[in-house]
N, C-alpha and C positions, 0 to 999 in steps of 0.2 A: 504494500500500500504506500502510495506517495506521501511524503511528509505533509504537503499542503492539505491533503484529505484528512490525515490524522489530526492536524491542527483544527480544521473546520469541525470535525466530529467533537473535539474537546469544547469548542466554542458553542456550537449549536445543539449539542446533546440530542441527536435525532431519535433515540429510543426505539430502534428496530424498524423504522420506516424511513424512506427517503422523502425528499421535499415534494414529491408528487403523490405520496401516499402508498407507494409500493412497499410491501413487506420485505425485509432483508432476511435472506436465507443463505445457506452455503452455496446454492446454485444461483442466487441473485444477490451478490455482495454489493456493498457500497462502492460507488465510483465517483470520480470528479468530473463535473460537466463545465465546460467553458461556455458561459452565457454570451460572451463576446468571442466570436470564432477566432481561433488561433491563426487561421490563414490570413486574417486582416492585420496581424502584427502582434508582437509582444512588446509591452511597454514597461518592463521591469526596470529599465534604466531611468525612466521618469517617475515611476511609482514602485517602491520596493514591496508594497503590499498588493501589487497588481493581481497576482493569482488568487489571493484571498478575496479581493474586491469584485472579481468577475466570475467567481465560481459558485457552483451549487452542488449540494450533496444529492446525488441520484444513485439509483441502483442500475444494474444492467437493463432490467425491464424499463426503468424510467428513461434511460438513454434511448432505448428503442422507441418508446412512446413519443418523446419530444422530437426525435429525428424523423419520425413518420410524417410530421407536418412540414419538414424543411423544404422538400421539393414539390409538395402538393399544395400547401397553403402557407406561404412564407409569412403572411400577416399573422396567422395563428401561432406559428413558430416564434415570431418576435413577441407576441402578446404573452406567451407562456414564459419566455426568457425574462421579460420585464417583471412578471410576478415573482420569479425566482430572485432577480436582482433586488427587488424591494425587500424581500425577506433577508437577503444577504446584508443589506445596508443596516438592518436593525441590530445585527450581532447578537440576536437572541434566538432561542428555539422557535419553531413554528407555533403560532397561536391560533385560536379559533378563527380569527379574521383571515389568516393565510389559508386555512383549510376550506373556508367558505369560497374564497377566490378560486381555489383548485377545483372544488366541486362544481362551481358555476362554469368554469372553463370546460371541464369534461362534459358537462350536460350540454353546453352549446356546441361542442365539437365531436359529438358521438359519431363513431364510424358506423355506417350502415352495412 
């Protein structure tokens, strides 16, 4: 596990679920998600906390879920990343307001 993910787990205390609500298991472990795509650049020279500031705690299933929107509905992909970035900015564990935003997103973007 990368150090940045270990640090984020200490800060956000995710309690066995990722930030999209997927349960963590041996087959579905925590992973680090870049909310700002790495292909657009790394800004660690400008911001030493860059990886912390643009990251989200997801699981493998969470990664598959968010990336399922990337090429099909980029607006939804960005909307979900913005929800994750807002949680990141709090430096606190997910609260009821966060879970409501996730539920609303999933309800509005159900795959048929």
